[in-house]
TIVO-261884 format. One line per field, with one value per residue (C-alpha): residue in three letters; z, y, x. Coordinates in Angstrom, 3 decimals, m for minus. Example, Ala and Ser with C-alpha at 12.3 -4.5 7.8 and 13.67 -1.06 7.14 Angstrom:
BEGIN
aa <- ALA;SER
pz <- 7.800;7.140
py <- m4.500;m1.060
px <- 12.300;13.670
This chain:
BEGIN
aa <- MET;SER;VAL;MET;LYS;ARG;LEU;SER;MET;ILE;PHE;LYS;SER;LYS;ALA;ASN;LYS;ALA;LEU;ASP;LYS;MET;GLU;ASP;PRO;ARG;GLU;THR;LEU;ASP;TYR;SER;TYR;GLN;ARG;GLN;LEU;GLU;LEU;LEU;GLN;LYS;VAL;ARG;ARG;GLY;VAL;ALA;ASP;VAL;ALA;THR;SER;ARG;LYS;ARG;VAL;GLU;LEU;GLN;ILE;ASN;GLY;LEU;GLU;GLN;GLN;GLY;LYS;ARG;LEU;GLU;GLU;GLN;GLY;ARG;LYS;ALA;LEU;SER;VAL;GLY;ARG;GLU;ASP;LEU;ALA;ARG;GLU;ALA;LEU;SER;ARG;ARG;SER;GLY;LEU;GLN;SER;GLN;ILE;ALA;ASP;LEU;ARG;VAL;GLN;HIS;ASP;ASN;LEU;GLN;ALA;GLU;GLU;GLU;LYS;LEU;THR;THR;ALA;SER;GLN;ARG;LEU;GLN;ALA;LYS;VAL;ASP;SER;PHE;ARG;THR;LYS;LYS;GLU;THR;ILE;LYS;ALA;THR;TYR;THR;ALA;ALA;GLU;ALA;GLN;THR;ARG;ILE;ASN;GLU;ALA;PHE;SER;GLY;ILE;SER;GLU;GLU;MET;GLY;ASP;VAL;GLY;LEU;ALA;ILE;GLN;ARG;ALA;GLU;ASP;LYS;THR;ALA;GLN;MET;GLN;ALA;ARG;ALA;GLY;ALA;ILE;ASP;GLU;LEU;LEU;ALA;SER;GLY;ALA;LEU;ASP;ASP;PHE;SER;GLY;THR;ARG;GLY;ASP;ASP;ILE;GLN;ALA;GLU;LEU;ASP;ARG;MET;GLY;GLY;GLY;MET;ASP;VAL;GLU;LEU;GLU;LEU;ALA;ARG;MET;LYS;ALA;GLU;LEU;GLY;GLN;GLY;PRO;ALA;PRO;GLN;GLY;ALA;ILE;GLU;PRO;GLY;GLN;GLN;GLN;PRO;GLN;GLN;GLN;PRO;GLN;PRO;ASN;GLN;GLN;THR;GLN;GLN;LEU;ARG;GLN;PRO;GLY;GLU;GLY;ALA
pz <- 67.053;70.384;73.079;71.444;67.649;68.849;70.562;67.790;65.002;67.963;67.924;63.715;63.632;66.123;64.852;60.974;61.641;63.930;60.506;58.349;60.528;60.288;56.983;54.383;50.828;49.435;51.441;49.837;46.252;46.764;48.373;45.543;42.899;44.654;43.991;40.912;39.819;41.822;40.013;36.762;37.548;38.094;34.495;33.265;34.788;33.838;30.069;30.379;31.848;28.890;26.127;28.290;28.015;24.409;23.726;25.401;23.273;19.949;20.519;21.111;18.070;16.180;17.707;16.975;13.133;13.235;14.808;12.231;9.044;10.834;11.163;7.375;5.981;8.172;6.435;3.420;3.816;5.222;2.017;0.058;1.602;1.211;5.034;5.073;8.363;9.281;7.026;8.596;12.017;10.832;9.215;12.533;14.521;12.945;12.660;16.279;16.468;13.781;16.358;19.294;16.670;16.264;20.035;20.386;18.380;19.788;22.416;21.163;19.559;22.692;24.701;21.892;21.735;26.174;25.836;22.908;25.618;28.541;26.481;25.311;29.354;30.169;27.894;29.075;32.567;31.491;30.338;32.928;35.269;34.104;33.879;37.449;38.328;36.213;37.583;40.890;41.253;40.043;42.840;45.701;43.801;44.327;48.063;48.989;47.787;49.627;52.526;52.202;51.778;54.689;56.649;55.379;56.243;59.396;60.283;58.847;61.044;63.774;62.846;62.952;66.273;67.724;65.498;67.954;70.817;69.917;68.776;71.991;73.891;71.502;72.575;76.189;75.470;73.951;76.604;79.223;77.432;76.976;80.354;81.968;79.770;81.102;84.634;83.877;82.227;85.007;87.569;85.611;85.701;89.531;89.647;87.894;89.699;93.103;94.219;94.403;96.033;93.420;95.681;92.512;92.875;89.410;89.666;91.347;94.767;95.738;95.430;91.521;91.371;92.723;90.413;87.383;88.295;88.684;85.363;83.597;85.846;84.249;80.738;80.956;82.030;79.418;76.364;78.133;77.847;74.653;73.108;74.902;73.407;70.088;70.617;71.928;75.318;77.307;76.683;75.132;77.577;77.906;77.067;79.621;81.379;80.275;82.683;83.968;82.319;84.819;84.733;83.545;86.316;85.813;85.269;87.665;86.570;86.649;89.418;91.223;91.402;92.405;95.570;96.585;96.628;99.051;102.467;105.373;106.339;103.010;101.404;98.043
py <- 66.686;64.856;66.908;65.320;66.263;70.040;69.581;68.569;70.806;73.379;72.385;71.615;75.768;76.971;75.509;76.069;79.432;79.198;77.542;80.118;83.063;80.844;80.540;82.562;82.103;83.197;79.978;77.876;78.646;78.454;74.654;74.040;75.237;73.265;69.824;70.687;70.979;67.164;65.386;67.285;65.826;62.201;62.602;63.682;60.231;58.061;59.470;59.771;55.712;54.489;55.982;53.831;50.318;51.596;52.115;48.471;46.997;48.778;47.939;43.632;44.185;45.111;42.551;40.040;41.042;40.931;37.071;36.046;37.956;35.764;32.373;32.684;33.386;30.232;28.574;29.652;28.407;25.031;24.552;25.434;23.245;20.414;20.577;20.869;19.106;22.568;24.848;23.704;24.195;27.759;28.591;26.563;29.392;31.906;31.265;30.920;34.906;36.274;34.929;36.710;39.697;40.128;39.674;42.735;44.749;44.686;45.703;48.003;50.176;49.655;51.431;53.959;54.957;54.784;57.666;59.747;59.696;60.206;63.042;64.574;64.550;66.389;68.664;69.660;69.281;71.573;74.187;74.272;74.579;77.347;79.127;78.038;79.910;83.151;83.050;82.471;85.577;87.690;86.835;86.822;90.468;91.385;90.046;91.532;94.935;94.492;93.754;96.645;99.215;97.451;98.500;101.724;102.105;100.728;103.136;105.934;104.680;105.134;108.469;109.824;108.061;109.602;113.187;112.943;112.675;115.554;117.777;117.337;117.544;121.182;122.339;122.026;123.454;126.488;126.811;126.927;129.370;131.437;131.096;131.878;135.582;135.985;135.666;137.774;140.664;141.006;140.965;143.913;145.935;145.350;146.230;149.462;150.823;149.989;147.321;144.880;146.043;145.644;144.561;144.533;147.810;148.621;151.085;154.524;155.662;156.961;160.265;159.966;157.064;160.121;162.650;160.673;160.053;163.980;164.312;161.752;163.554;166.926;165.336;164.657;167.781;169.672;166.985;167.671;171.417;171.465;169.093;171.925;174.611;173.118;172.173;175.768;174.912;176.947;178.963;177.653;175.650;176.882;174.945;172.352;173.581;171.902;170.104;172.524;175.667;178.627;179.782;183.464;185.857;187.947;191.495;193.549;195.211;199.028;199.211;196.196;198.266;201.610;199.733;198.414;202.053;203.118;203.210;201.675;203.936;205.593;206.441;205.362
px <- 8.650;10.487;12.892;15.764;14.767;14.720;17.952;19.538;18.230;19.623;22.850;22.928;21.830;23.806;27.134;25.993;25.889;29.506;30.821;28.981;30.415;33.931;33.976;35.880;34.966;38.288;39.955;36.775;36.947;41.156;40.684;38.206;40.763;43.063;40.584;39.928;43.799;44.863;41.730;43.147;46.736;45.293;43.886;46.497;48.026;45.983;46.292;50.272;49.686;47.571;49.977;52.725;50.484;49.876;53.688;54.347;51.948;53.222;56.531;55.342;53.773;56.696;58.936;56.671;56.415;60.276;60.052;57.421;59.730;62.731;60.549;59.517;63.239;63.859;61.131;62.336;65.760;64.909;62.750;66.038;67.621;65.451;64.620;60.798;60.266;61.944;59.715;56.632;57.674;58.980;55.728;53.636;55.383;54.721;51.214;50.853;52.377;50.270;47.698;49.169;49.681;46.123;45.020;48.083;46.492;43.070;44.524;46.251;43.282;41.110;44.279;44.313;40.305;40.823;43.939;41.700;38.746;41.073;42.550;39.411;38.102;41.631;41.265;37.697;38.438;41.200;39.255;36.603;39.697;40.536;37.263;36.602;40.122;38.804;35.508;37.424;39.785;36.672;34.519;37.377;38.025;34.608;34.098;37.554;36.041;32.697;34.357;36.544;33.452;31.710;34.609;34.404;31.072;31.507;33.685;31.465;28.907;31.336;32.601;28.933;28.194;31.402;30.540;27.140;28.726;31.354;28.054;27.151;30.119;30.715;26.944;27.389;30.953;29.073;26.383;29.023;31.186;28.041;26.746;30.214;30.517;26.993;28.107;31.095;29.474;27.217;29.875;31.787;28.347;28.111;31.617;31.214;28.231;29.590;27.775;30.446;34.089;36.703;40.291;41.841;42.554;41.520;38.755;39.046;37.496;34.393;35.012;35.833;32.537;30.685;32.220;31.597;27.931;27.453;28.584;26.730;23.357;25.041;25.237;21.243;19.909;22.116;20.658;16.738;17.537;18.401;15.635;13.239;14.909;14.747;10.564;10.060;9.524;12.023;16.115;18.557;21.054;24.433;28.149;29.001;31.621;35.081;37.361;40.117;37.399;36.538;32.874;33.073;31.976;28.630;29.273;27.169;23.925;24.342;21.122;22.808;26.094;23.970;22.486;26.236;27.248;24.352;25.767;23.324;20.211;20.446;17.360;16.614
Protein backbone atom coordinates (compact mmCIF):
# COMPACT_ATOMS: atom_id res chain seq x y z
CA MET A 1 0.00 0.00 0.00
CA SER A 2 1.38 3.37 -1.03
CA VAL A 3 1.82 6.30 1.30
CA MET A 4 -0.97 8.30 -0.33
CA LYS A 5 -3.45 5.46 0.03
CA ARG A 6 -2.53 5.04 3.69
CA LEU A 7 -2.93 8.79 4.28
CA SER A 8 -6.26 8.75 2.47
CA MET A 9 -7.47 5.82 4.60
CA ILE A 10 -6.32 7.54 7.79
CA PHE A 11 -8.09 10.79 6.90
CA LYS A 12 -11.25 8.91 5.95
CA SER A 13 -11.23 6.93 9.20
CA LYS A 14 -10.65 10.10 11.23
CA ALA A 15 -13.42 11.91 9.38
CA ASN A 16 -15.76 8.95 9.80
CA LYS A 17 -15.05 8.85 13.53
CA ALA A 18 -15.61 12.60 13.86
CA LEU A 19 -18.85 12.43 11.89
CA ASP A 20 -20.04 9.47 13.94
CA LYS A 21 -19.34 11.42 17.10
CA MET A 22 -21.17 14.48 15.79
CA GLU A 23 -24.11 12.56 14.36
CA ASP A 24 -27.31 12.47 16.37
CA PRO A 25 -29.49 9.47 15.34
CA ARG A 26 -32.64 11.40 16.25
CA GLU A 27 -31.79 14.19 13.83
CA THR A 28 -30.94 11.65 11.12
CA LEU A 29 -34.26 9.89 11.60
CA ASP A 30 -36.16 13.17 11.46
CA TYR A 31 -34.35 14.12 8.26
CA SER A 32 -35.13 10.73 6.67
CA TYR A 33 -38.77 11.08 7.65
CA GLN A 34 -38.87 14.56 6.15
CA ARG A 35 -37.41 13.23 2.90
CA GLN A 36 -40.04 10.48 2.77
CA LEU A 37 -42.78 13.04 3.30
CA GLU A 38 -41.40 15.08 0.41
CA LEU A 39 -41.36 11.98 -1.81
CA LEU A 40 -44.91 11.15 -0.78
CA GLN A 41 -45.95 14.69 -1.60
CA LYS A 42 -44.40 14.37 -5.07
CA VAL A 43 -46.27 11.11 -5.69
CA ARG A 44 -49.52 12.76 -4.61
CA ARG A 45 -48.88 15.69 -6.93
CA GLY A 46 -48.24 13.18 -9.73
CA VAL A 47 -51.55 11.47 -9.00
CA ALA A 48 -53.28 14.84 -9.04
CA ASP A 49 -51.64 15.77 -12.37
CA VAL A 50 -52.65 12.47 -13.97
CA ALA A 51 -56.18 12.82 -12.65
CA THR A 52 -56.31 16.36 -14.05
CA SER A 53 -55.16 15.14 -17.48
CA ARG A 54 -57.70 12.32 -17.38
CA LYS A 55 -60.45 14.76 -16.52
CA ARG A 56 -59.38 17.07 -19.36
CA VAL A 57 -59.53 14.16 -21.84
CA GLU A 58 -62.96 13.25 -20.55
CA LEU A 59 -64.13 16.81 -21.16
CA GLN A 60 -62.70 16.70 -24.69
CA ILE A 61 -64.45 13.41 -25.37
CA ASN A 62 -67.73 14.79 -24.09
CA GLY A 63 -67.32 17.92 -26.22
CA LEU A 64 -66.60 15.90 -29.38
CA GLU A 65 -69.53 13.61 -28.67
CA GLN A 66 -71.82 16.61 -28.34
CA GLN A 67 -70.42 18.04 -31.58
CA GLY A 68 -70.96 14.70 -33.32
CA LYS A 69 -74.59 14.67 -32.22
CA ARG A 70 -75.11 18.17 -33.65
CA LEU A 71 -73.56 17.12 -36.97
CA GLU A 72 -75.85 14.09 -37.07
CA GLU A 73 -78.89 16.31 -36.50
CA GLN A 74 -77.65 18.73 -39.18
CA GLY A 75 -77.31 15.83 -41.64
CA ARG A 76 -80.85 14.72 -40.93
CA LYS A 77 -82.18 18.24 -41.50
CA ALA A 78 -80.19 18.56 -44.72
CA LEU A 79 -81.67 15.33 -46.04
CA SER A 80 -85.15 16.45 -45.04
CA VAL A 81 -84.83 19.57 -47.22
CA GLY A 82 -83.20 17.70 -50.09
CA ARG A 83 -79.63 18.85 -49.48
CA GLU A 84 -77.80 15.57 -49.72
CA ASP A 85 -74.48 17.30 -50.19
CA LEU A 86 -74.82 19.07 -46.84
CA ALA A 87 -75.86 15.83 -45.17
CA ARG A 88 -72.78 14.09 -46.63
CA GLU A 89 -70.52 16.86 -45.33
CA ALA A 90 -72.05 16.68 -41.88
CA LEU A 91 -71.62 12.91 -41.76
CA SER A 92 -68.03 13.22 -43.00
CA ARG A 93 -67.18 15.65 -40.19
CA ARG A 94 -68.93 13.39 -37.72
CA SER A 95 -66.78 10.48 -38.89
CA GLY A 96 -63.62 12.52 -38.25
CA LEU A 97 -64.88 13.35 -34.78
CA GLN A 98 -65.46 9.67 -34.07
CA SER A 99 -61.84 8.96 -34.95
CA GLN A 100 -60.65 11.68 -32.54
CA ILE A 101 -62.98 10.39 -29.83
CA ALA A 102 -61.53 6.89 -30.22
CA ASP A 103 -57.98 8.21 -29.83
CA LEU A 104 -59.00 10.23 -26.81
CA ARG A 105 -60.62 7.20 -25.24
CA VAL A 106 -57.37 5.24 -25.60
CA GLN A 107 -55.50 8.10 -24.02
CA HIS A 108 -58.14 8.30 -21.28
CA ASP A 109 -57.75 4.61 -20.51
CA ASN A 110 -53.98 4.96 -20.28
CA LEU A 111 -54.28 7.95 -18.00
CA GLN A 112 -56.77 6.15 -15.80
CA ALA A 113 -54.49 3.11 -15.53
CA GLU A 114 -51.57 5.39 -14.68
CA GLU A 115 -53.69 7.18 -12.11
CA GLU A 116 -54.66 3.90 -10.45
CA LYS A 117 -51.03 2.80 -10.41
CA LEU A 118 -49.88 6.05 -8.83
CA THR A 119 -52.75 5.93 -6.34
CA THR A 120 -51.71 2.42 -5.26
CA ALA A 121 -48.07 3.53 -4.99
CA SER A 122 -49.12 6.56 -2.97
CA GLN A 123 -51.12 4.39 -0.59
CA ARG A 124 -48.22 1.96 -0.16
CA LEU A 125 -45.79 4.81 0.36
CA GLN A 126 -48.15 6.39 2.87
CA ALA A 127 -48.26 3.10 4.81
CA LYS A 128 -44.44 2.89 4.75
CA VAL A 129 -44.12 6.50 5.90
CA ASP A 130 -46.57 5.90 8.76
CA SER A 131 -44.69 2.75 9.77
CA PHE A 132 -41.36 4.59 9.57
CA ARG A 133 -42.76 7.44 11.66
CA THR A 134 -43.86 5.00 14.39
CA LYS A 135 -40.51 3.22 14.30
CA LYS A 136 -38.70 6.56 14.27
CA GLU A 137 -40.46 7.76 17.39
CA THR A 138 -39.78 4.44 19.13
CA ILE A 139 -36.08 4.58 18.25
CA LYS A 140 -35.86 8.21 19.35
CA ALA A 141 -37.52 7.42 22.69
CA THR A 142 -35.22 4.42 23.20
CA TYR A 143 -32.15 6.46 22.28
CA THR A 144 -33.19 9.30 24.61
CA ALA A 145 -33.72 6.83 27.46
CA ALA A 146 -30.37 5.16 26.77
CA GLU A 147 -28.66 8.56 26.63
CA ALA A 148 -30.22 9.56 29.94
CA GLN A 149 -29.22 6.22 31.50
CA THR A 150 -25.67 6.68 30.23
CA ARG A 151 -25.49 10.15 31.75
CA ILE A 152 -26.85 8.81 35.04
CA ASN A 153 -24.31 5.98 35.05
CA GLU A 154 -21.53 8.43 34.27
CA ALA A 155 -22.76 10.66 37.07
CA PHE A 156 -22.81 7.71 39.47
CA SER A 157 -19.32 6.74 38.33
CA GLY A 158 -18.12 10.26 39.02
CA ILE A 159 -19.87 10.22 42.40
CA SER A 160 -18.23 6.87 43.22
CA GLU A 161 -14.82 8.31 42.41
CA GLU A 162 -15.58 11.40 44.47
CA MET A 163 -16.84 9.25 47.34
CA GLY A 164 -13.59 7.28 47.21
CA ASP A 165 -11.65 10.51 47.62
CA VAL A 166 -14.06 11.63 50.34
CA GLY A 167 -13.58 8.30 52.11
CA LEU A 168 -9.83 8.78 52.11
CA ALA A 169 -10.28 12.33 53.41
CA ILE A 170 -12.58 11.07 56.18
CA GLN A 171 -10.06 8.38 57.11
CA ARG A 172 -7.28 10.94 57.29
CA ALA A 173 -9.48 13.22 59.39
CA GLU A 174 -10.34 10.37 61.76
CA ASP A 175 -6.67 9.41 62.10
CA LYS A 176 -5.69 13.02 62.76
CA THR A 177 -8.51 13.38 65.30
CA ALA A 178 -7.43 10.24 67.12
CA GLN A 179 -3.85 11.49 67.13
CA MET A 180 -4.93 14.84 68.56
CA GLN A 181 -7.04 13.12 71.22
CA ALA A 182 -4.12 10.90 72.20
CA ARG A 183 -1.84 13.94 72.39
CA ALA A 184 -4.36 15.83 74.52
CA GLY A 185 -4.70 12.82 76.86
CA ALA A 186 -0.94 12.53 77.21
CA ILE A 187 -0.64 16.23 78.03
CA ASP A 188 -3.38 15.91 80.66
CA GLU A 189 -1.54 13.00 82.26
CA LEU A 190 1.71 14.95 82.29
CA LEU A 191 -0.01 17.94 83.83
CA ALA A 192 -1.65 15.74 86.46
CA SER A 193 1.67 14.09 87.36
CA GLY A 194 3.41 17.45 87.63
CA ALA A 195 5.87 16.70 84.88
CA LEU A 196 4.57 19.79 83.11
CA ASP A 197 3.76 23.10 84.75
CA ASP A 198 0.21 24.31 84.29
CA PHE A 199 0.16 28.11 84.13
CA SER A 200 -3.58 28.29 83.65
CA GLY A 201 -4.22 28.43 87.39
CA THR A 202 -6.52 25.43 87.44
CA ARG A 203 -4.16 23.12 89.33
CA GLY A 204 -3.38 23.29 93.07
CA ASP A 205 -0.01 24.14 94.54
CA ASP A 206 2.85 21.70 95.24
CA ILE A 207 1.79 21.13 98.87
CA GLN A 208 -1.70 20.01 97.80
CA ALA A 209 -0.19 17.72 95.19
CA GLU A 210 2.12 16.17 97.82
CA LEU A 211 -0.82 15.66 100.21
CA ASP A 212 -2.78 14.02 97.40
CA ARG A 213 0.07 11.61 96.73
CA MET A 214 0.37 10.81 100.46
CA GLY A 215 -3.36 10.16 100.67
CA GLY A 216 -3.08 7.80 97.75
CA GLY A 217 -0.20 5.97 99.45
CA MET A 218 -2.19 5.59 102.68
CA ASP A 219 -5.08 4.13 100.76
CA VAL A 220 -2.78 1.56 99.25
CA GLU A 221 -1.32 0.64 102.67
CA LEU A 222 -4.80 0.27 104.19
CA GLU A 223 -5.92 -1.94 101.31
CA LEU A 224 -2.79 -4.07 101.68
CA ALA A 225 -3.34 -4.46 105.43
CA ARG A 226 -6.99 -5.43 104.84
CA MET A 227 -5.98 -8.11 102.38
CA LYS A 228 -3.40 -9.47 104.85
CA ALA A 229 -6.05 -9.62 107.57
CA GLU A 230 -8.36 -11.56 105.25
CA LEU A 231 -5.58 -14.03 104.57
CA GLY A 232 -4.73 -14.33 108.26
CA GLN A 233 -1.31 -12.80 107.87
CA GLY A 234 -1.86 -9.78 110.15
CA PRO A 235 -4.30 -7.81 112.29
CA ALA A 236 -7.24 -5.98 110.75
CA PRO A 237 -6.33 -2.43 109.73
CA GLN A 238 -7.70 0.51 111.58
CA GLY A 239 -10.17 2.77 109.77
CA ALA A 240 -8.83 5.63 107.77
CA ILE A 241 -8.90 9.01 109.41
CA GLU A 242 -11.56 11.16 107.80
CA PRO A 243 -10.60 14.73 107.01
CA GLY A 244 -11.33 17.04 109.95
CA GLN A 245 -11.59 14.12 112.48
CA GLN A 246 -9.04 13.97 115.32
CA GLN A 247 -7.40 10.71 116.18
CA PRO A 248 -8.53 9.51 119.66
CA GLN A 249 -5.85 9.70 122.35
CA GLN A 250 -4.73 6.37 123.82
CA GLN A 251 -5.41 5.80 127.55
CA PRO A 252 -2.25 5.11 129.49
CA GLN A 253 -1.83 1.60 130.79
CA PRO A 254 -1.66 1.03 134.62
CA ASN A 255 2.05 0.23 134.62
CA GLN A 256 2.67 3.32 132.52
CA GLN A 257 0.78 5.53 135.12
CA THR A 258 2.79 4.03 137.99
CA GLN A 259 6.02 4.70 136.23
CA GLN A 260 4.93 8.27 135.63
CA LEU A 261 4.12 8.82 139.39
CA ARG A 262 7.52 7.66 140.53
CA GLN A 263 10.02 10.32 141.09
CA PRO A 264 13.41 10.12 139.60
CA GLY A 265 15.84 8.31 141.89
CA GLU A 266 13.16 6.17 143.60
CA GLY A 267 13.54 2.48 143.63
CA ALA A 268 11.30 0.20 141.59
